[in-house]
N, C-alpha and C positions, 0 to 999 in steps of 0.2 A: 378437496382443493388442488390445484394443479402445483406439481414441485419437479424440478429437473434431478433427475437422480441417475446413479446408476448402479447396476447389479454385479459388476465385476469391473476388476480392477484393467486399465489400458488406455487407449489413446481417445480423444474426444470423439469417436464414433461409440464409446459405450454409453454416453450421456442419453437420455431420455425422457419425455414428459409422462407422468404419469399422475393417477389420481391416488390421493392419500388422505388420512384423517389430518384434521387440522391440529396444529400443536397448541399448548395452553402453556401459559406464564407459571412457573413456579415461583416458590418464595426468592425475594430479590431479582426478578425477572421482569419484564414486559413483554407483549406481543404486539406485534405492529402489522397493519395490514400494507405489505410491502408496494412500494412505488418503482423502486429501482434497486439494483443489487451492484457492488462495486466487484469487478474481477482482477484477482489476485493471482500472484504466481502458485501461494498456497494451495488454491483450488485444484488447480490441474496437478499439483505434486501430490496432493491426497489422492486424488482420484485415479493416478498411475501406481499407488501405493507405494510411495517414495518415503512418506514421513508417517508410518504406521506408529511408531513410538509416540510422538509428539501430537498427533491427531488421533487417537484408537478409534475405531470403528467397532460397534460392538455386532452389528449385524448389517449384510446387504439384502436388500438394494439402501442406499444412503443419500441422502440429500447433499448438495453440494454448495458451497459459498459461504461468506462468514461475515460480509459488511453487507449493509442494506439501509435505506432511506425510507420511512413511511408515516402512516400515522398511527398512533398508540391505541389500541382497541382493546387492551384487558392488562390489567394491573396488578401482580404477584403479590403475595404476603410480605409486608414488611417493606414496601417501597414507597417512599415519598419523593416530593417533588415533583411530580409528573402526572397527566390526569389523562383518560380516554380523550381523543380529539388533539392533541398534540402532535405537532410534528415533530420528527425526531431521526437522527442518524447513528448508527451505534454498530456495535459487533456481537454476533450471534452464532448460530449455525445453520445451517440448511437453508440459506437466506436467497437463492434462485428459486421463489415459492412464492403463492399468493401471501400466505401467512407466515410469519417467521418469529422466533422467541430471540431478544436478544438478552445479553448480560451486562451489558454495559450499553450507554448511549447519552446523548446529551441533546437538548433542543438545536432545532437548526435556526442559523440567523436569520432575519430579515433579507427578502433578495434570493437566497440560494434556491435554486430547484432542488429536487428530488434526484435528478439525474446528476448534477454535481454532489450534493452531499454524500451519495452513495459510494463514491470514490474517494472520500478521504478518511475514514477511520482507520486501517491499518496500515497505510502508507505514512500518515500523521504520525501515528502511536512509534513506529519505525524510526522516522525521522528524527523526533524529539530523543528517543531512546540512544541512537548511535552518535547525535551531536554531543550527549551527555557522556557517553562512554568513551570517546575518541579524545576529548578534553579539549577541543579547539576552543580558543578563547579571543574574546574582542581584539581587534589590531592584528590577530593572525591571518593565515591564510591557508585554508581549507583545500585539497584537491578532491573532486568527484569524480569517479569513473564510472561513465555510465547515466548520466546525470539528466538526462531529458527525460526519464519515466518518470511514475507518479510519486515515488519516494524523492527521487532527485530534484522534483518539481518542489517539491516540500524543503527537502533540506536548504536549496539555493534560496528560497526567498524567507525561512526561518533564520539563518545564518546571517543574510543581510539585514535582517531586523536588529538582529545582535550585534551588527558590527563587525562582522568577520568578512574578508574577503574570499569569493569564492573563485576557483578555476574549474570549468565543467568540460569534461571530456563527452563527445557524442558524434554522431556521423555527421557527414558534411550539411545534409539537410535541414538538422537542427542547430546548426551553431546560432542563426539570428533570435531562435526561440530562448536560447542559452542567455545572449546578452540582453533580451526583452527581462529578463527574469534577475537580470544584475550582476550575471556572471562573466568572466572572461573566460572565453572559449576556445577550444584546442578539438581539432579531428583525431579520429581513431588513425590507425596504419601506422606504416613505418617512419619512423623520427617522432614519433608522437612525445616521446620523453624528452628529446631538445625544444620542441614545441612548447611545453609545458614550461621547462626550466626558462625560458625567455619572456615568459609571464610573471615571473618572480619564484620569490622563494617557497616551498611548501612545507608549513609545520603540522600538518597531520593529513590524513587521505581517506577516503572510503571508497570502499568497492562496491557498486551496486549491480553489478551485471555480470560478473563471473567470467571474464573471458579472458583467464589468465594472464593477468596483471600483477599479482600479487609481489614476484620479485622487483619490478620496478617500481613500484608504490612505496616497498621498503627502502629501497636505493634514494628514491626521491627524496622520503623523508629522512631519512637517516637513523630510525627506529622502527622495528617491528611492533612497538607497544604503540605507537601512533598510526597504525593502520587497523582499520576494521572492516572486514567483509558480510555481507548478507548474500553473496550468491555464490561462493567459492568454499568448497568444503574442503578443499585442500589447504587452505589459508594457514592453519596451525603447523603447516609442515615448517613454515619461513617465520613462526613465531607469532601470527598475526592471530586474533581472536576472532573468531567466526561469530557474531551476534546473532543468535536463532533464539533465544528466549522472550516471550513478551512480557513488556512491564505493565506501569501501571496504567491501564486502557481507559478508565473512566477520567482520571487526570488529564491525560492526553488529549480526550475528544473537547475536554472543558477548555484547555489551554488551545486546540486549534478553533473551536468556535469564536472564542477571544480574538484569535489572531483574522480571522474572516470578517467579523464584524468590525474590526478597525482597519480593515481595507489592505491588510498586510500579506495574505495569503490567497490564492486564488489557484486553483488547479485545473485546468480546461480536460473537458471531455473530448477526448479526440473521436471516440465512435460509440454509438450505442446501438445494442441489438436487442430484438425482441426476444421473449423467453425460450420460444421456439429454435431460436439459432443461437444458443448458449454455446453450443459446441464449438462454433465458430470463433467465438469469443473468446474462450479457452484456448483455442490453436492460436489465434494472432496474438495472445499475451505470451503464449508459449515461443512465439516465433521472434517476441522481442521488437525493436526498433519503434518503442511506443513512445508517442510526445503526448504527455499529459495522462490520462485514466481512460479505461474502458469501462463500460457499465452495461448492465441487462437491464433493461426496461419491462416491469412485469405488467404495470397496469398505468395507464394514461394517467397524468394529474388532474 
C-alpha cells in the first residue's frame, strides 16, 4: 500500500510516498480503508522530532498522521459495535496511508463527508478536554486566543451550545468567520487587550496559537489557574497549565458525533490535498492562519 513516510527528522521535504506492507488490526483495534486524514500540528512536530517522548518512534522510516475517516475493513479481537463496511472517523497512527489502524473511533453521522470527518478527532478531543480543565461555566465569558483554527472552531461552537459567551481573537480576515460561529470577535495586534476589554469581562482564557500572549491572558482573567495553553511551552513560567496530555478519545468522539448530528458542530475544511502533496499540507499547517481544517485525501469517496 502507499503511505506517506519520513526516514529522518526535518522539514516537510523529508516526507515521501513509499510502498509498505499493510497494517492489521490488533486486539481492541480496527483497520480502515482511509478516505481522508486530518492534518494536525502534532503531525509536523513528530516529523521534526520535537515530541519524541510523547510519540516515541520505534524505528524509521515511519508513517505520519493520527486522524482519519474511512471504511472499516478489519475488526480486531474483542471489538464490538462496529462491522466491516461501516463508515467511521477516529484516531490511530500513520493515517496518511491507504490503510490505517485506529485505536479510537465512532460512526460518521449522516450527511458528513469523509473529508469533513477526518478533520474532527484530535481537535474535538482537545476542545472538550480544555473546556473541562479551564472550568468555565454557563453564563461566564471565555476568551480564546487563536480562535479560527480547528480547535478554536470546535471550542467556539461547543461553548456556545453550553451557554458560555466566547470572545475570539484572530486575524482581520477571520473576524466574520468568528462571528458566524457565535463569538464576539477581536483582532490581534497592538491594542488587542483593550479591544477585548471593551467586549466584556473575561472569566477564563485559552491560548491556542502560542503567540506569546500568556502574560496578557493572566492579566485579563486575574488568575493564572483560569488560563490554559495548548501551544506555548513557556506557559508554566506564568503559572499557567500547558494541556498536552490526551484524554478519553472514544468518549470525545462519541460526543462529537452527537453534536454534529444535532447540527451544533460543523468545522469546515479550508483545503484538501492529495496524498502526494501532504508535505504542503503540513507546511501550511505549520504556517498557521488556518480557518477550519486541512485534510489529506487518500482516495476518492
